[in-house]
PyMOL Python script that loads the backbone (N, CA, C, O; Angstrom):
from pymol import cmd

cmd.read_pdbstr("""\
ATOM      1  N   MET A   1      13.331   4.603  10.068  1.00  0.00           N
ATOM      2  CA  MET A   1      12.593   5.171   8.993  1.00  0.00           C
ATOM      3  C   MET A   1      12.293   6.052   9.373  1.00  0.00           C
ATOM      4  O   MET A   1      11.731   6.175  10.461  1.00  0.00           O
ATOM      5  N   ASN A   2      12.592   7.029   8.540  1.00  0.00           N
ATOM      6  CA  ASN A   2      12.348   8.219   8.147  1.00  0.00           C
ATOM      7  C   ASN A   2      10.590   8.507   7.722  1.00  0.00           C
ATOM      8  O   ASN A   2       9.863   7.539   7.496  1.00  0.00           O
ATOM      9  N   ARG A   3      10.168   9.639   7.670  1.00  0.00           N
ATOM     10  CA  ARG A   3       8.635  10.269   6.941  1.00  0.00           C
ATOM     11  C   ARG A   3       8.738   9.990   5.532  1.00  0.00           C
ATOM     12  O   ARG A   3       7.837   9.288   5.073  1.00  0.00           O
ATOM     13  N   GLU A   4       9.820  10.466   4.587  1.00  0.00           N
ATOM     14  CA  GLU A   4       9.835   9.783   3.378  1.00  0.00           C
ATOM     15  C   GLU A   4      10.132   8.866   2.573  1.00  0.00           C
ATOM     16  O   GLU A   4      10.038   8.900   1.347  1.00  0.00           O
ATOM     17  N   GLN A   5      10.644   7.687   3.494  1.00  0.00           N
ATOM     18  CA  GLN A   5      10.802   6.832   3.271  1.00  0.00           C
ATOM     19  C   GLN A   5       9.280   5.624   3.631  1.00  0.00           C
ATOM     20  O   GLN A   5       9.066   4.429   3.428  1.00  0.00           O
ATOM     21  N   LYS A   6       8.735   6.436   4.069  1.00  0.00           N
ATOM     22  CA  LYS A   6       7.010   5.742   4.894  1.00  0.00           C
ATOM     23  C   LYS A   6       6.502   6.189   3.961  1.00  0.00           C
ATOM     24  O   LYS A   6       5.726   5.360   3.484  1.00  0.00           O
ATOM     25  N   ASN A   7       6.531   7.434   3.216  1.00  0.00           N
ATOM     26  CA  ASN A   7       5.590   7.669   2.303  1.00  0.00           C
ATOM     27  C   ASN A   7       5.758   6.987   0.711  1.00  0.00           C
ATOM     28  O   ASN A   7       4.868   6.470   0.036  1.00  0.00           O
ATOM     29  N   GLU A   8       7.257   7.177   0.351  1.00  0.00           N
ATOM     30  CA  GLU A   8       7.438   6.084  -0.171  1.00  0.00           C
ATOM     31  C   GLU A   8       6.940   4.472  -0.692  1.00  0.00           C
ATOM     32  O   GLU A   8       6.709   3.949  -1.782  1.00  0.00           O
ATOM     33  N   LYS A   9       6.919   3.955   0.992  1.00  0.00           N
ATOM     34  CA  LYS A   9       6.473   2.711   0.362  1.00  0.00           C
ATOM     35  C   LYS A   9       4.742   2.835   0.593  1.00  0.00           C
ATOM     36  O   LYS A   9       3.876   2.006   0.310  1.00  0.00           O
ATOM     37  N   HIS A  10       4.626   4.008   1.129  1.00  0.00           N
ATOM     38  CA  HIS A  10       2.699   4.053   0.870  1.00  0.00           C
ATOM     39  C   HIS A  10       2.400   3.936  -0.358  1.00  0.00           C
ATOM     40  O   HIS A  10       1.593   3.137  -0.831  1.00  0.00           O
ATOM     41  N   ASN A  11       3.349   5.115  -1.203  1.00  0.00           N
ATOM     42  CA  ASN A  11       2.853   5.451  -2.582  1.00  0.00           C
ATOM     43  C   ASN A  11       3.161   4.428  -3.135  1.00  0.00           C
ATOM     44  O   ASN A  11       2.253   3.753  -3.619  1.00  0.00           O
ATOM     45  N   SER A  12       4.237   4.076  -3.222  1.00  0.00           N
ATOM     46  CA  SER A  12       4.728   2.321  -3.788  1.00  0.00           C
ATOM     47  C   SER A  12       3.355   1.235  -3.667  1.00  0.00           C
ATOM     48  O   SER A  12       2.768   0.683  -4.598  1.00  0.00           O
ATOM     49  N   ALA A  13       3.065   1.138  -2.147  1.00  0.00           N
ATOM     50  CA  ALA A  13       1.656   0.274  -2.263  1.00  0.00           C
ATOM     51  C   ALA A  13       0.340   0.558  -2.437  1.00  0.00           C
ATOM     52  O   ALA A  13      -0.501  -0.339  -2.497  1.00  0.00           O
ATOM     53  N   LYS A  14       0.077   1.687  -2.523  1.00  0.00           N
ATOM     54  CA  LYS A  14      -1.188   2.152  -3.324  1.00  0.00           C
ATOM     55  C   LYS A  14      -1.460   1.660  -4.708  1.00  0.00           C
ATOM     56  O   LYS A  14      -2.455   1.133  -5.207  1.00  0.00           O
ATOM     57  N   LYS A  15       0.072   2.084  -5.328  1.00  0.00           N
ATOM     58  CA  LYS A  15       0.032   2.043  -6.805  1.00  0.00           C
ATOM     59  C   LYS A  15      -0.451   0.240  -6.920  1.00  0.00           C
ATOM     60  O   LYS A  15      -1.574  -0.197  -7.171  1.00  0.00           O
ATOM     61  N   MET A  16       0.640  -0.432  -6.681  1.00  0.00           N
ATOM     62  CA  MET A  16       0.509  -1.890  -6.631  1.00  0.00           C
ATOM     63  C   MET A  16      -0.727  -2.512  -6.397  1.00  0.00           C
ATOM     64  O   MET A  16      -0.818  -3.591  -6.982  1.00  0.00           O
ATOM     65  N   ILE A  17      -1.769  -2.172  -5.696  1.00  0.00           N
ATOM     66  CA  ILE A  17      -2.791  -2.360  -5.109  1.00  0.00           C
ATOM     67  C   ILE A  17      -3.380  -1.762  -6.104  1.00  0.00           C
ATOM     68  O   ILE A  17      -4.150  -2.641  -6.491  1.00  0.00           O
ATOM     69  N   ILE A  18      -3.568  -0.682  -6.913  1.00  0.00           N
ATOM     70  CA  ILE A  18      -4.313  -0.119  -7.800  1.00  0.00           C
ATOM     71  C   ILE A  18      -4.085  -1.292  -9.591  1.00  0.00           C
ATOM     72  O   ILE A  18      -4.928  -1.775 -10.347  1.00  0.00           O
ATOM     73  N   ASP A  19      -2.905  -1.312  -9.599  1.00  0.00           N
ATOM     74  CA  ASP A  19      -2.395  -2.833 -10.344  1.00  0.00           C
ATOM     75  C   ASP A  19      -2.831  -3.528 -10.747  1.00  0.00           C
ATOM     76  O   ASP A  19      -2.943  -3.952 -11.897  1.00  0.00           O
ATOM     77  N   GLY A  20      -3.574  -4.075  -8.728  1.00  0.00           N
ATOM     78  CA  GLY A  20      -3.912  -5.464  -8.739  1.00  0.00           C
ATOM     79  C   GLY A  20      -3.066  -6.788  -8.671  1.00  0.00           C
ATOM     80  O   GLY A  20      -3.316  -7.950  -8.992  1.00  0.00           O
ATOM     81  N   LYS A  21      -1.676  -5.996  -7.983  1.00  0.00           N
ATOM     82  CA  LYS A  21      -0.740  -7.163  -7.420  1.00  0.00           C
ATOM     83  C   LYS A  21      -1.686  -7.552  -5.782  1.00  0.00           C
ATOM     84  O   LYS A  21      -2.432  -7.063  -4.933  1.00  0.00           O
ATOM     85  N   ASP A  22      -0.804  -9.051  -6.274  1.00  0.00           N
ATOM     86  CA  ASP A  22      -1.230  -9.977  -5.186  1.00  0.00           C
ATOM     87  C   ASP A  22      -0.772  -9.439  -3.122  1.00  0.00           C
ATOM     88  O   ASP A  22       0.276  -8.998  -2.651  1.00  0.00           O
ATOM     89  N   TRP A  23      -1.691  -9.663  -2.661  1.00  0.00           N
ATOM     90  CA  TRP A  23      -1.372  -8.906  -1.443  1.00  0.00           C
ATOM     91  C   TRP A  23       0.126  -9.554  -0.747  1.00  0.00           C
ATOM     92  O   TRP A  23       0.910  -8.930  -0.031  1.00  0.00           O
ATOM     93  N   ASN A  24       0.237 -10.948  -1.187  1.00  0.00           N
ATOM     94  CA  ASN A  24       1.696 -10.763  -0.829  1.00  0.00           C
ATOM     95  C   ASN A  24       2.616 -10.453  -0.994  1.00  0.00           C
ATOM     96  O   ASN A  24       3.493 -10.243  -0.155  1.00  0.00           O
ATOM     97  N   ASP A  25       2.697 -10.266  -2.875  1.00  0.00           N
ATOM     98  CA  ASP A  25       4.000  -9.521  -3.695  1.00  0.00           C
ATOM     99  C   ASP A  25       4.209  -8.098  -2.724  1.00  0.00           C
ATOM    100  O   ASP A  25       5.267  -7.609  -2.328  1.00  0.00           O
ATOM    101  N   ILE A  26       2.991  -7.693  -2.527  1.00  0.00           N
ATOM    102  CA  ILE A  26       3.099  -5.622  -1.979  1.00  0.00           C
ATOM    103  C   ILE A  26       3.719  -6.253  -0.759  1.00  0.00           C
ATOM    104  O   ILE A  26       4.842  -5.762  -0.642  1.00  0.00           O
ATOM    105  N   MET A  27       3.493  -7.102   0.177  1.00  0.00           N
ATOM    106  CA  MET A  27       4.151  -6.933   1.591  1.00  0.00           C
ATOM    107  C   MET A  27       5.402  -7.197   1.412  1.00  0.00           C
ATOM    108  O   MET A  27       6.164  -6.459   2.036  1.00  0.00           O
ATOM    109  N   GLN A  28       5.933  -8.101   0.688  1.00  0.00           N
ATOM    110  CA  GLN A  28       7.111  -8.555   0.622  1.00  0.00           C
ATOM    111  C   GLN A  28       8.038  -7.450   0.063  1.00  0.00           C
ATOM    112  O   GLN A  28       9.190  -7.457   0.496  1.00  0.00           O
ATOM    113  N   GLU A  29       7.736  -6.607  -0.739  1.00  0.00           N
ATOM    114  CA  GLU A  29       8.160  -5.570  -1.809  1.00  0.00           C
ATOM    115  C   GLU A  29       8.276  -4.107  -0.685  1.00  0.00           C
ATOM    116  O   GLU A  29       9.281  -3.400  -0.766  1.00  0.00           O
ATOM    117  N   THR A  30       7.413  -3.842   0.100  1.00  0.00           N
ATOM    118  CA  THR A  30       6.784  -2.786   0.711  1.00  0.00           C
ATOM    119  C   THR A  30       7.220  -2.854   2.657  1.00  0.00           C
ATOM    120  O   THR A  30       7.220  -1.880   3.410  1.00  0.00           O
ATOM    121  N   GLY A  31       7.427  -3.771   2.897  1.00  0.00           N
ATOM    122  CA  GLY A  31       7.719  -4.004   3.999  1.00  0.00           C
ATOM    123  C   GLY A  31       6.262  -3.707   4.985  1.00  0.00           C
ATOM    124  O   GLY A  31       6.287  -3.788   6.213  1.00  0.00           O
ATOM    125  N   LEU A  32       4.975  -3.342   4.158  1.00  0.00           N
ATOM    126  CA  LEU A  32       4.357  -3.249   5.472  1.00  0.00           C
ATOM    127  C   LEU A  32       2.938  -3.756   5.829  1.00  0.00           C
ATOM    128  O   LEU A  32       2.086  -3.559   4.962  1.00  0.00           O
ATOM    129  N   ARG A  33       2.736  -4.079   6.419  1.00  0.00           N
ATOM    130  CA  ARG A  33       1.614  -5.062   7.164  1.00  0.00           C
ATOM    131  C   ARG A  33       0.586  -5.041   6.453  1.00  0.00           C
ATOM    132  O   ARG A  33       0.204  -4.001   5.917  1.00  0.00           O
ATOM    133  N   LEU A  34      -0.321  -6.714   6.271  1.00  0.00           N
ATOM    134  CA  LEU A  34      -1.366  -6.536   5.859  1.00  0.00           C
ATOM    135  C   LEU A  34      -2.810  -5.638   6.120  1.00  0.00           C
ATOM    136  O   LEU A  34      -3.693  -5.202   5.381  1.00  0.00           O
ATOM    137  N   LYS A  35      -2.586  -5.618   7.356  1.00  0.00           N
ATOM    138  CA  LYS A  35      -3.737  -4.550   7.926  1.00  0.00           C
ATOM    139  C   LYS A  35      -3.544  -2.962   7.604  1.00  0.00           C
ATOM    140  O   LYS A  35      -4.426  -2.121   7.779  1.00  0.00           O
ATOM    141  N   ASP A  36      -1.867  -2.627   6.961  1.00  0.00           N
ATOM    142  CA  ASP A  36      -2.120  -1.281   6.558  1.00  0.00           C
ATOM    143  C   ASP A  36      -2.207  -1.106   5.484  1.00  0.00           C
ATOM    144  O   ASP A  36      -2.271   0.021   4.993  1.00  0.00           O
ATOM    145  N   LEU A  37      -2.248  -2.740   4.490  1.00  0.00           N
ATOM    146  CA  LEU A  37      -2.380  -2.314   3.210  1.00  0.00           C
ATOM    147  C   LEU A  37      -3.958  -2.329   3.105  1.00  0.00           C
ATOM    148  O   LEU A  37      -4.481  -1.614   2.250  1.00  0.00           O
ATOM    149  N   LYS A  38      -4.816  -3.184   4.013  1.00  0.00           N
ATOM    150  CA  LYS A  38      -6.098  -3.007   4.193  1.00  0.00           C
ATOM    151  C   LYS A  38      -6.628  -2.029   4.439  1.00  0.00           C
ATOM    152  O   LYS A  38      -7.821  -2.014   4.134  1.00  0.00           O
ATOM    153  N   ARG A  39      -6.057  -0.765   5.085  1.00  0.00           N
ATOM    154  CA  ARG A  39      -6.463   0.583   5.909  1.00  0.00           C
ATOM    155  C   ARG A  39      -6.225   1.213   4.306  1.00  0.00           C
ATOM    156  O   ARG A  39      -7.320   1.449   3.795  1.00  0.00           O
ATOM    157  N   ILE A  40      -5.045   1.546   3.378  1.00  0.00           N
ATOM    158  CA  ILE A  40      -4.787   2.151   2.268  1.00  0.00           C
ATOM    159  C   ILE A  40      -5.748   1.910   1.290  1.00  0.00           C
ATOM    160  O   ILE A  40      -5.951   2.830   0.498  1.00  0.00           O
ATOM    161  N   GLN A  41      -6.588   0.555   1.126  1.00  0.00           N
ATOM    162  CA  GLN A  41      -7.396   0.286   0.102  1.00  0.00           C
ATOM    163  C   GLN A  41      -8.867   0.810   0.705  1.00  0.00           C
ATOM    164  O   GLN A  41      -9.634   1.299  -0.125  1.00  0.00           O
ATOM    165  N   LYS A  42      -9.253   0.746   1.925  1.00  0.00           N
ATOM    166  CA  LYS A  42     -10.307   1.165   2.266  1.00  0.00           C
ATOM    167  C   LYS A  42     -10.359   2.775   2.634  1.00  0.00           C
ATOM    168  O   LYS A  42     -11.520   3.083   2.904  1.00  0.00           O
ATOM    169  N   ASP A  43      -9.820   3.439   2.689  1.00  0.00           N
ATOM    170  CA  ASP A  43      -9.610   5.104   3.023  1.00  0.00           C
ATOM    171  C   ASP A  43      -8.783   5.507   1.631  1.00  0.00           C
ATOM    172  O   ASP A  43      -7.941   5.878   2.448  1.00  0.00           O
ATOM    173  N   GLU A  44      -8.327   5.732   0.609  1.00  0.00           N
ATOM    174  CA  GLU A  44      -7.643   6.174  -0.404  1.00  0.00           C
ATOM    175  C   GLU A  44      -7.943   5.605  -1.643  1.00  0.00           C
ATOM    176  O   GLU A  44      -7.588   6.223  -2.647  1.00  0.00           O
ATOM    177  N   ILE A  45      -8.620   4.382  -1.778  1.00  0.00           N
ATOM    178  CA  ILE A  45      -8.719   3.854  -2.921  1.00  0.00           C
ATOM    179  C   ILE A  45     -10.120   3.705  -3.451  1.00  0.00           C
ATOM    180  O   ILE A  45     -10.660   4.104  -4.483  1.00  0.00           O
ATOM    181  N   ASN A  46     -10.677   2.768  -2.070  1.00  0.00           N
ATOM    182  CA  ASN A  46     -12.552   2.531  -2.587  1.00  0.00           C
ATOM    183  C   ASN A  46     -13.296   3.896  -2.359  1.00  0.00           C
ATOM    184  O   ASN A  46     -14.504   3.774  -2.560  1.00  0.00           O
ATOM    185  N   PRO A  47     -12.949   5.025  -2.035  1.00  0.00           N
ATOM    186  CA  PRO A  47     -13.529   6.210  -1.830  1.00  0.00           C
ATOM    187  C   PRO A  47     -13.877   6.738  -3.809  1.00  0.00           C
ATOM    188  O   PRO A  47     -14.818   7.295  -4.375  1.00  0.00           O
ATOM    189  N   HIS A  48     -12.802   6.287  -4.177  1.00  0.00           N
ATOM    190  CA  HIS A  48     -12.641   7.121  -5.222  1.00  0.00           C
ATOM    191  C   HIS A  48     -13.335   6.567  -6.482  1.00  0.00           C
ATOM    192  O   HIS A  48     -13.402   7.119  -7.581  1.00  0.00           O
ATOM    193  N   PHE A  49     -13.839   5.367  -6.115  1.00  0.00           N
ATOM    194  CA  PHE A  49     -14.602   4.511  -7.151  1.00  0.00           C
ATOM    195  C   PHE A  49     -16.383   4.602  -7.002  1.00  0.00           C
ATOM    196  O   PHE A  49     -17.100   3.963  -7.772  1.00  0.00           O
TER     197      PHE A  49
END
""", "prot")
cmd.dss("prot")
cmd.show_as("cartoon", "prot")
cmd.util.cbc("prot")
cmd.orient("prot")
């Protein structure tokens, strides 16, 4: 998997977290781990609110 694909999945997951989707749905659609999703939420989303 190249960097562009990772960025697309990352951005897609970030948007889905903001939209309030279920963790399992996000993991299934993006292929990211729960650990990765929690890191996105902690580092990129929560500081903005």
